[in-house]
DOTIZA-731460 format. One record per residue: x, y, z of N, C-alpha, C in turn; residue in one letter. Coordinates in pm, whole numbers, padded with zeros to 5 digits, always signed. Example, Ala and Ser with C-alpha at 12.3 -4.5 7.8 and 13.67 -1.06 7.14 Angstrom:
% DOTIZA-731460
(site (+01319; -00569; +00780); (+01230; -00450; +00780); (+01320; -00330; +00780); 'a')
(site (+01285; -00225; +00708); (+01367; -00106; +00714); (+01290; +00003; +00787); 's')
END
This chain:
% DOTIZA-731460
(site (-00440; +01452; -00511); (-00504; +01480; -00384); (-00398; +01484; -00276); 'm')
(site (-00389; +01592; -00204); (-00290; +01603; -00097); (-00330; +01522; +00025); 'g')
(site (-00233; +01474; +00096); (-00256; +01397; +00218); (-00279; +01493; +00334); 'r')
(site (-00388; +01473; +00405); (-00420; +01559; +00519); (-00422; +01483; +00650); 't')
(site (-00387; +01357; +00646); (-00393; +01275; +00767); (-00257; +01254; +00829); 'g')
(site (-00251; +01155; +00915); (-00129; +01119; +00985); (-00036; +01045; +00890); 'l')
(site (+00082; +01102; +00865); (+00179; +01041; +00776); (+00284; +00971; +00861); 'i')
(site (+00284; +00838; +00863); (+00379; +00766; +00947); (+00524; +00788; +00902); 'p')
(site (+00614; +00792; +00999); (+00757; +00805; +00970); (+00826; +00670; +00970); 'a')
(site (+00760; +00568; +01030); (+00821; +00436; +01040); (+00721; +00328; +01000); 't')
(site (+00776; +00212; +00967); (+00697; +00091; +00948); (+00776; -00023; +01011); 'f')
(site (+00712; -00100; +01097); (+00777; -00211; +01167); (+00906; -00164; +01236); 'a')
(site (+00896; -00049; +01300); (+01009; +00010; +01375); (+01129; +00046; +01288); 'd')
(site (+01108; +00058; +01157); (+01215; +00100; +01066); (+01171; +00229; +00997); 'q')
(site (+01265; +00319; +00978); (+01235; +00447; +00913); (+01191; +00424; +00769); 'a')
(site (+01088; +00497; +00727); (+01047; +00496; +00586); (+01136; +00595; +00514); 'i')
(site (+01219; +00545; +00422); (+01315; +00629; +00350); (+01245; +00717; +00248); 'k')
(site (+01154; +00657; +00170); (+01074; +00732; +00074); (+00955; +00647; +00033); 'f')
(site (+00863; +00710; -00040); (+00741; +00643; -00084); (+00731; +00648; -00236); 'r')
(site (+00677; +00539; -00292); (+00656; +00530; -00437); (+00505; +00529; -00460); 'i')
(site (+00450; +00624; -00537); (+00305; +00621; -00563); (+00265; +00487; -00624); 'p')
(site (+00149; +00436; -00580); (+00109; +00302; -00624); (-00044; +00294; -00625); 'y')
(site (-00097; +00222; -00722); (-00241; +00200; -00734); (-00266; +00052; -00760); 'l')
(site (-00354; -00008; -00680); (-00393; -00147; -00700); (-00541; -00143; -00742); 'm')
(site (-00568; -00175; -00869); (-00703; -00159; -00920); (-00757; -00281; -00989); 'g')
(site (-00889; -00281; -01008); (-00956; -00388; -01080); (-01096; -00345; -01121); 'g')
(site (-01155; -00423; -01210); (-01291; -00394; -01254); (-01368; -00524; -01271); 'e')
(site (-01498; -00514; -01250); (-01586; -00631; -01255); (-01721; -00587; -01310); 'l')
(site (-01771; -00658; -01411); (-01905; -00631; -01464); (-02007; -00714; -01388); 'n')
(site (-02118; -00649; -01349); (-02223; -00720; -01277); (-02358; -00693; -01345); 'i')
(site (-02446; -00791; -01334); (-02581; -00777; -01389); (-02678; -00746; -01276); 'i')
(site (-02795; -00701; -01312); (-02890; -00656; -01211); (-02941; -00769; -01122); 'e')
(site (-02980; -00729; -01002); (-03047; -00816; -00906); (-02966; -00942; -00875); 'd')
(site (-02835; -00924; -00852); (-02749; -01037; -00817); (-02669; -01005; -00691); 't')
(site (-02635; -01110; -00618); (-02549; -01095; -00501); (-02432; -01193; -00515); 't')
(site (-02329; -01168; -00439); (-02216; -01261; -00439); (-02128; -01252; -00561); 'g')
(site (-02120; -01135; -00624); (-02028; -01114; -00736); (-01894; -01072; -00676); 'n')
(site (-01795; -01159; -00680); (-01666; -01132; -00619); (-01562; -01098; -00726); 'f')
(site (-01475; -01002; -00695); (-01357; -00980; -00777); (-01271; -01105; -00766); 'f')
(site (-01199; -01143; -00872); (-01108; -01258; -00860); (-01013; -01239; -00742); 'p')
(site (-00980; -01348; -00677); (-00902; -01346; -00552); (-00772; -01267; -00562); 'e')
(site (-00703; -01277; -00673); (-00572; -01212; -00687); (-00581; -01062; -00718); 'a')
(site (-00700; -01012; -00751); (-00713; -00872; -00793); (-00660; -00776; -00688); 't')
(site (-00697; -00796; -00563); (-00658; -00704; -00457); (-00565; -00771; -00355); 'f')
(site (-00480; -00860; -00407); (-00379; -00926; -00325); (-00246; -00855; -00347); 'l')
(site (-00184; -00809; -00240); (-00058; -00735; -00251); (+00059; -00834; -00247); 'h')
(site (+00131; -00843; -00357); (+00243; -00937; -00367); (+00376; -00869; -00395); 'n')
(site (+00390; -00747; -00354); (+00516; -00676; -00372); (+00602; -00693; -00247); 'r')
(site (+00732; -00670; -00261); (+00823; -00687; -00149); (+00829; -00564; -00058); 'd')
(site (+00750; -00462; -00087); (+00745; -00341; -00005); (+00606; -00329; +00057); 'k')
(site (+00598; -00277; +00178); (+00466; -00254; +00237); (+00386; -00155; +00151); 'p')
(site (+00255; -00178; +00141); (+00166; -00091; +00065); (+00083; -00011; +00164); 'f')
(site (+00106; +00117; +00166); (+00037; +00212; +00254); (-00083; +00266; +00176); 'e')
(site (-00204; +00226; +00214); (-00325; +00262; +00140); (-00390; +00383; +00206); 'i')
(site (-00417; +00485; +00125); (-00478; +00609; +00175); (-00624; +00624; +00134); 'w')
(site (-00665; +00559; +00026); (-00805; +00573; -00015); (-00847; +00458; -00105); 's')
(site (-00977; +00442; -00114); (-01037; +00344; -00203); (-01124; +00421; -00302); 'm')
(site (-01087; +00414; -00429); (-01166; +00478; -00535); (-01272; +00380; -00581); 'r')
(site (-01394; +00428; -00596); (-01501; +00344; -00651); (-01569; +00424; -00762); 'v')
(site (-01569; +00369; -00881); (-01638; +00430; -00994); (-01730; +00325; -01053); 'r')
(site (-01844; +00369; -01102); (-01942; +00281; -01164); (-01971; +00332; -01305); 'l')
(site (-01979; +00238; -01400); (-02005; +00275; -01538); (-02116; +00187; -01592); 't')
(site (-02221; +00251; -01647); (-02333; +00177; -01706); (-02294; +00132; -01847); 'a')
(site (-02327; +00005; -01877); (-02295; -00055; -02007); (-02424; -00100; -02075); 'l')
(site (-02427; -00091; -02208); (-02543; -00139; -02282); (-02530; -00288; -02311); 'd')
(site (-02621; -00343; -02392); (-02622; -00487; -02420); (-02498; -00532; -02498); 'e')
(site (-02428; -00440; -02565); (-02304; -00473; -02635); (-02181; -00445; -02550); 'n')
(site (-02202; -00419; -02422); (-02098; -00386; -02325); (-02021; -00260; -02363); 'l')
(site (-02091; -00170; -02430); (-02037; -00039; -02463); (-02081; +00061; -02356); 'q')
(site (-01998; +00159; -02328); (-02030; +00260; -02229); (-02146; +00344; -02278); 'v')
(site (-02248; +00362; -02193); (-02364; +00444; -02227); (-02323; +00590; -02216); 'i')
(site (-02359; +00668; -02318); (-02314; +00807; -02327); (-02358; +00891; -02207); 'a')
(site (-02484; +00887; -02172); (-02535; +00967; -02060); (-02549; +00879; -01938); 'n')
(site (-02447; +00880; -01852); (-02444; +00796; -01733); (-02543; +00847; -01628); 'q')
(site (-02632; +00760; -01579); (-02723; +00802; -01472); (-02647; +00834; -01344); 'p')
(site (-02684; +00942; -01277); (-02618; +00978; -01152); (-02654; +00882; -01039); 'q')
(site (-02762; +00807; -01055); (-02811; +00719; -00949); (-02738; +00585; -00942); 'e')
(site (-02635; +00562; -01023); (-02566; +00434; -01023); (-02514; +00396; -00885); 'l')
(site (-02469; +00495; -00807); (-02412; +00464; -00675); (-02516; +00422; -00573); 'd')
(site (-02644; +00423; -00612); (-02751; +00372; -00526); (-02803; +00237; -00576); 'k')
(site (-02732; +00181; -00676); (-02772; +00052; -00734); (-02674; -00060; -00706); 'l')
(site (-02562; -00027; -00643); (-02457; -00126; -00616); (-02417; -00119; -00470); 'v')
(site (-02407; -00236; -00408); (-02359; -00247; -00271); (-02224; -00321; -00270); 'r')
(site (-02137; -00279; -00180); (-02005; -00342; -00166); (-01986; -00398; -00027); 'l')
(site (-01916; -00511; -00020); (-01866; -00567; +00106); (-01716; -00579; +00091); 's')
(site (-01642; -00520; +00184); (-01496; -00521; +00178); (-01443; -00594; +00301); 'v')
(site (-01358; -00695; +00278); (-01299; -00773; +00388); (-01149; -00779; +00369); 't')
(site (-01076; -00754; +00477); (-00931; -00777; +00478); (-00915; -00926; +00506); 'd')
(site (-00875; -01003; +00407); (-00872; -01149; +00420); (-00763; -01197; +00515); 't')
(site (-00653; -01126; +00523); (-00543; -01170; +00609); (-00578; -01155; +00756); 't')
(site (-00639; -01042; +00789); (-00675; -01015; +00928); (-00815; -01065; +00961); 'k')
(site (-00885; -01118; +00860); (-01021; -01166; +00874); (-01111; -01060; +00937); 'n')
(site (-01099; -00938; +00883); (-01175; -00824; +00934); (-01261; -00765; +00824); 'e')
(site (-01390; -00748; +00855); (-01480; -00679; +00763); (-01457; -00529; +00776); 'k')
(site (-01450; -00462; +00663); (-01434; -00316; +00663); (-01567; -00247; +00634); 'm')
(site (-01667; -00325; +00598); (-01804; -00278; +00591); (-01885; -00380; +00671); 't')
(site (-01964; -00331; +00765); (-02040; -00423; +00852); (-02134; -00511; +00771); 'k')
(site (-02199; -00450; +00674); (-02293; -00519; +00587); (-02266; -00471; +00444); 't')
(site (-02326; -00536; +00343); (-02314; -00480; +00208); (-02367; -00335; +00210); 'p')
(site (-02283; -00243; +00162); (-02310; -00100; +00177); (-02318; -00032; +00042); 't')
(site (-02419; +00052; +00024); (-02434; +00125; -00101); (-02309; +00207; -00130); 'l')
(site (-02270; +00211; -00256); (-02153; +00289; -00297); (-02171; +00435; -00257); 'v')
(site (-02293; +00486; -00261); (-02317; +00626; -00223); (-02276; +00653; -00078); 's')
(site (-02278; +00551; +00006); (-02238; +00569; +00147); (-02090; +00546; +00168); 'l')
(site (-02026; +00472; +00079); (-01883; +00443; +00092); (-01800; +00568; +00060); 'v')
(site (-01848; +00649; -00029); (-01774; +00769; -00071); (-01784; +00878; +00036); 'r')
(site (-01673; +00950; +00057); (-01675; +01063; +00149); (-01765; +01171; +00090); 'n')
(site (-01862; +01215; +00166); (-01964; +01306; +00115); (-01909; +01441; +00072); 's')
(site (-01803; +01490; +00137); (-01753; +01623; +00101); (-01690; +01625; -00038); 'e')
(site (-01669; +01508; -00097); (-01608; +01503; -00230); (-01711; +01479; -00339); 'q')
(site (-01838; +01471; -00304); (-01943; +01455; -00403); (-01952; +01313; -00457); 'g')
(site (-02023; +01297; -00569); (-02053; +01164; -00623); (-01929; +01091; -00675); 's')
(site (-01821; +01162; -00703); (-01698; +01097; -00748); (-01598; +01084; -00635); 'q')
(site (-01643; +01105; -00513); (-01553; +01099; -00399); (-01496; +00960; -00376); 'g')
(site (-01389; +00957; -00302); (-01323; +00833; -00265); (-01349; +00807; -00118); 'd')
(site (-01329; +00682; -00077); (-01332; +00650; +00065); (-01192; +00679; +00115); 'w')
(site (-01176; +00793; +00180); (-01045; +00840; +00222); (-01018; +00799; +00366); 'v')
(site (-00898; +00749; +00390); (-00857; +00710; +00524); (-00752; +00809; +00571); 'w')
(site (-00774; +00872; +00684); (-00685; +00976; +00734); (-00563; +00918; +00805); 'y')
(site (-00565; +00790; +00829); (-00448; +00715; +00875); (-00435; +00600; +00775); 'v')
(site (-00319; +00581; +00715); (-00309; +00478; +00611); (-00329; +00337; +00666); 'p')
(site (-00383; +00252; +00581); (-00404; +00112; +00610); (-00294; +00037; +00535); 'y')
(site (-00209; -00034; +00605); (-00089; -00089; +00541); (-00097; -00241; +00527); 't')
(site (-00064; -00287; +00405); (-00052; -00429; +00375); (+00095; -00467; +00363); 'f')
(site (+00126; -00584; +00412); (+00255; -00645; +00384); (+00232; -00746; +00272); 'e')
(site (+00338; -00811; +00229); (+00330; -00909; +00120); (+00225; -01017; +00151); 'r')
(site (+00148; -01054; +00050); (+00046; -01159; +00055); (-00074; -01123; +00142); 's')
(site (-00097; -00995; +00164); (-00219; -00951; +00231); (-00308; -00887; +00125); 'e')
(site (-00438; -00888; +00152); (-00526; -00831; +00051); (-00671; -00820; +00094); 'g')
(site (-00750; -00767; +00002); (-00893; -00748; +00021); (-00971; -00847; -00063); 'f')
(site (-01086; -00887; -00012); (-01186; -00959; -00089); (-01304; -00861; -00100); 'q')
(site (-01349; -00838; -00221); (-01458; -00744; -00242); (-01572; -00812; -00314); 'i')
(site (-01689; -00801; -00252); (-01812; -00855; -00309); (-01899; -00739; -00355); 'q')
(site (-01960; -00753; -00473); (-02048; -00651; -00529); (-02187; -00710; -00546); 'c')
(site (-02285; -00641; -00497); (-02425; -00682; -00514); (-02496; -00574; -00594); 'd')
(site (-02577; -00617; -00691); (-02651; -00522; -00774); (-02799; -00529; -00741); 'a')
(site (-02859; -00415; -00724); (-03003; -00406; -00705); (-03070; -00411; -00843); 'l')
(site (-03201; -00432; -00847); (-03269; -00427; -00978); (-03253; -00288; -01041); 'p')
(site (-03224; -00282; -01171); (-03209; -00150; -01233); (-03273; -00137; -01370); 'f')
(site (-03308; -00246; -01438); (-03358; -00231; -01575); (-03499; -00172; -01579); 't')
(site (-03575; -00178; -01472); (-03708; -00117; -01471); (-03696; +00034; -01490); 't')
(site (-03605; +00096; -01415); (-03586; +00241; -01425); (-03487; +00280; -01533); 'n')
(site (-03399; +00188; -01570); (-03294; +00217; -01669); (-03289; +00102; -01770); 'f')
(site (-03387; +00093; -01861); (-03394; -00022; -01952); (-03276; -00033; -02049); 'p')
(site (-03202; +00074; -02070); (-03089; +00066; -02163); (-02961; +00014; -02096); 'n')
(site (-02964; -00005; -01964); (-02846; -00057; -01894); (-02854; -00209; -01888); 'i')
(site (-02752; -00276; -01940); (-02744; -00421; -01937); (-02658; -00468; -01819); 's')
(site (-02547; -00398; -01795); (-02455; -00431; -01685); (-02398; -00302; -01627); 'q')
(site (-02343; -00315; -01507); (-02270; -00205; -01447); (-02127; -00253; -01423); 'i')
(site (-02031; -00174; -01469); (-01891; -00206; -01444); (-01849; -00138; -01314); 'r')
(site (-01805; -00219; -01218); (-01756; -00167; -01090); (-01605; -00155; -01100); 'v')
(site (-01555; -00034; -01084); (-01412; -00006; -01096); (-01361; +00038; -00959); 'e')
(site (-01265; -00035; -00904); (-01214; -00005; -00770); (-01062; +00006; -00778); 'i')
(site (-01011; +00106; -00711); (-00867; +00125; -00703); (-00827; +00165; -00561); 'g')
(site (-00724; +00101; -00509); (-00669; +00139; -00379); (-00546; +00224; -00407); 'f')
(site (-00549; +00346; -00357); (-00450; +00448; -00387); (-00358; +00469; -00267); 'd')
(site (-00229; +00471; -00292); (-00137; +00494; -00182); (+00007; +00491; -00226); 'g')
(site (+00091; +00434; -00140); (+00234; +00434; -00164); (+00297; +00302; -00122); 'y')
(site (+00399; +00263; -00196); (+00486; +00155; -00151); (+00592; +00219; -00063); 'l')
(site (+00611; +00166; +00056); (+00709; +00221; +00149); (+00844; +00155; +00129); 'd')
(site (+00945; +00235; +00105); (+01081; +00187; +00099); (+01141; +00212; +00236); 'v')
(site (+01170; +00102; +00307); (+01213; +00117; +00446); (+01363; +00103; +00465); 'i')
(site (+01433; +00064; +00358); (+01578; +00061; +00366); (+01633; +00067; +00224); 'q')
(site (+01747; +00125; +00207); (+01801; +00134; +00071); (+01836; -00002; +00015); 'p')
(site (+01828; -00015; -00116); (+01865; -00141; -00182); (+02013; -00171; -00158); 'a')
(site (+02042; -00296; -00146); (+02180; -00339; -00123); (+02246; -00369; -00257); 's')
(site (+02372; -00333; -00270); (+02445; -00365; -00393); (+02501; -00506; -00389); 'e')
(site (+02497; -00570; -00271); (+02555; -00704; -00258); (+02452; -00814; -00259); 't')
(site (+02327; -00785; -00255); (+02217; -00881; -00249); (+02270; -01019; -00248); 'r')
END
């Protein structure tokens, strides 16, 4: 996916020399009619020595049967059965006002597999991260073959190299 937003030339008043593609991802299985399902704390914690410039949040949902096997014919309505709450823990800022349906988090012009695209990157420094809560609505009444839904989230962007490596470290 090409970048169409504002591409910063600096970070912390230092020139960005180059960018390294980077993905910070995780997955969590949730059962129906539950709230407060959190990804483990370290899942979306950035612990690299380079700033992480985040351009989008990928959200994919996969229906699983009672044996935790992927169901062959995935219902298109999965994105209306899961709500997400995203918080930047370092800045203590909610990025979703309330738990929000996945169907609303995705950019509509990209369809049901769309990502939440940010036209200005959101940058983390070391030890900054997201806390993500997943809530599941009731689903077995309409989809009796679904036992769990796997929530797959990935933050897509670049590690910023702001100065060349030193040979004398």
